[in-house]
TISEVEX-959300 format. One line per 8 residues: number of its first residue (from 1); for each residue x, z, y of N, C-alpha, C. Coordinates in pm, whole numbers, plus 50000, padded with zeros to 5 digits. Last residue first. Layout:
<recs>
NUM> X:Z:Y:X:Z:Y:X:Z:Y | ...
</recs>
This chain:
<recs>
84> 90443:32013:30803:90515:32099:30951:90559:31998:31023 | 90364:31898:30600:90278:31999:30717:90311:32042:30796 | 90526:31789:30430:90382:31716:30437:90327:31776:30587 | 90770:31958:30465:90785:31803:30450:90634:31764:30513 | 90666:32162:30324:90661:32171:30416:90687:32058:30526 | 90511:32099:30055:90434:32167:30172:90532:32155:30285 | 90805:32057:29963:90736:31964:29972:90606:31948:30066 | 90905:32293:29957:90972:32206:30068:90878:32081:30063
76> 90749:32401:29779:90726:32479:29913:90816:32367:29994 | 90844:32271:29548:90715:32240:29585:90696:32288:29705 | 91109:32360:29562:91070:32221:29539:90932:32194:29572 | 91067:32618:29507:91133:32557:29593:91112:32402:29663 | 90983:32597:29221:90887:32697:29354:90990:32612:29448 | 91193:32508:29088:91074:32440:29088:91007:32476:29206 | 91393:32693:29112:91410:32552:29203:91277:32495:29165 | 91236:32934:29008:91301:32934:29155:91277:32838:29198
68> 91262:32814:28770:91172:32869:28806:91177:32842:28959 | 91510:32816:28672:91468:32668:28684:91345:32687:28762 | 91606:33063:28730:91642:32903:28799:91608:32827:28829 | 91504:33203:28498:91462:33204:28681:91504:33075:28713 | 91624:33077:28263:91457:32993:28307:91468:33060:28460 | 91893:33163:28342:91867:33042:28375:91722:32991:28381 | 91859:33420:28284:91838:33390:28406:91858:33259:28418 | 91746:33406:28023:91648:33427:28109:91693:33438:28256
60> 91999:33291:27916:91907:33244:27878:91789:33263:27977 | 92188:33520:28013:92209:33424:28072:92102:33312:28019 | 92056:33718:27817:92063:33750:27940:92081:33631:28001 | 92157:33618:27577:92012:33622:27594:92003:33662:27760 | 92412:33586:27632:92373:33492:27613:92226:33514:27609 | 92467:33888:27594:92483:33810:27724:92439:33678:27744 | 92404:33937:27342:92330:34013:27428:92382:33937:27603 | 92619:33824:27222:92475:33780:27157:92373:33847:27294
52> 92843:33919:27263:92806:33783:27335:92674:33741:27317 | 92794:34176:27175:92811:34161:27341:92732:34033:27355 | 92805:34122:26902:92725:34195:26968:92677:34139:27093 | 93061:33969:26885:92941:33891:26838:92837:33950:26911 | 93327:34006:27020:93208:34096:27028:93084:34038:27007 | 93583:33836:26808:93502:33829:26931:93406:33954:26881 | 93909:33988:26648:93753:33956:26660:93666:33938:26767 | 94006:33803:26900:94003:33811:26828:93975:33963:26795
44> 93866:33657:27244:93925:33739:27184:93906:33729:27041 | 93693:33417:27329:93871:33417:27278:93896:33549:27284 | 93463:33560:27351:93480:33440:27255:93599:33405:27224 | 93500:33698:27605:93478:33740:27455:93490:33660:27351 | 93525:33486:27796:93627:33593:27744:93631:33639:27623 | 93295:33381:27771:93412:33269:27718:93539:33388:27728 | 93133:33550:27862:93121:33521:27706:93232:33432:27695 | 93270:33564:28130:93250:33687:28078:93223:33678:27926
36> 93154:33324:28214:93305:33344:28209:93304:33455:28127 | 92883:33350:28230:92940:33270:28118:93078:33273:28150 | 92824:33539:28421:92802:33555:28253:92910:33494:28207 | 92928:33421:28641:92996:33529:28601:92967:33555:28401 | 92724:33178:28642:92839:33172:28642:92951:33308:28576 | 92525:33397:28702:92470:33289:28544:92655:33294:28553 | 92603:33440:28979:92561:33560:28853:92582:33487:28742 | 92536:33184:29076:92648:33295:29118:92720:33407:28996
28> 92284:33155:29053:92385:33091:29007:92521:33142:29009 | 92158:33365:29216:92182:33393:29077:92254:33275:29000 | 92291:33321:29472:92304:33393:29392:92274:33412:29262 | 92106:33037:29480:92263:33084:29471:92341:33192:29413 | 91876:33139:29479:91915:33108:29370:92078:33054:29360 | 91836:33309:29716:91842:33401:29590:91860:33275:29483 | 91872:33123:29898:91990:33230:29907:91969:33290:29739 | 91660:32984:29854:91812:32913:29879:91889:32991:29841
20> 91414:33151:29937:91450:33146:29783:91595:33055:29786 | 91513:33203:30212:91554:33257:30136:91550:33266:29974 | 91415:32943:30292:91561:32976:30320:91606:33089:30245 | 91167:32959:30206:91220:32829:30165:91398:32878:30194 | 91100:33154:30380:91059:33151:30260:91154:33072:30196 | 91107:32970:30631:91199:33120:30593:91198:33185:30442 | 90941:32792:30601:91059:32737:30639:91150:32885:30587 | 90702:32945:30587:90710:32875:30494:90857:32782:30485
12> 90720:33049:30853:90701:33151:30758:90751:33064:30630 | 90705:32822:31052:90792:32933:31032:90801:32997:30923 | 90455:32729:30944:90577:32666:30871:90691:32742:30897 | 90276:32934:31031:90290:32919:30875:90375:32820:30859 | 90480:33152:31284:90351:33027:31184:90385:33022:31100 | 90476:33451:31383:90564:33353:31313:90434:33260:31257 | 90378:33671:31566:90406:33535:31624:90434:33443:31537 | 90601:33915:31403:90507:33889:31517:90509:33739:31588
4> 90739:33832:31088:90757:33895:31264:90639:33849:31311 | 90551:33920:30796:90628:33830:30884:90616:33868:31023 | 90647:34204:30568:90549:34167:30659:90610:34043:30741 | 90706:34220:30242:90743:34169:30361:90676:34145:30450
</recs>
């Protein structure tokens, strides 16, 4: 994605931070849906262990992605505070 013409470094970083916040929010919503689906499957008799395990693996990957995104956002916000 090319920055808009005339966008300063600070404007670019602020835009990236805003985009990252939206991505984190979207990933958190997705993680909540996965957790809800796991709970639904676990409540069934008998529970579908194979599907539950697959969802738990996806949930862990998503949790790690959110953790990494939050760390990146924190670092970006620090740079913005120090330089903008």
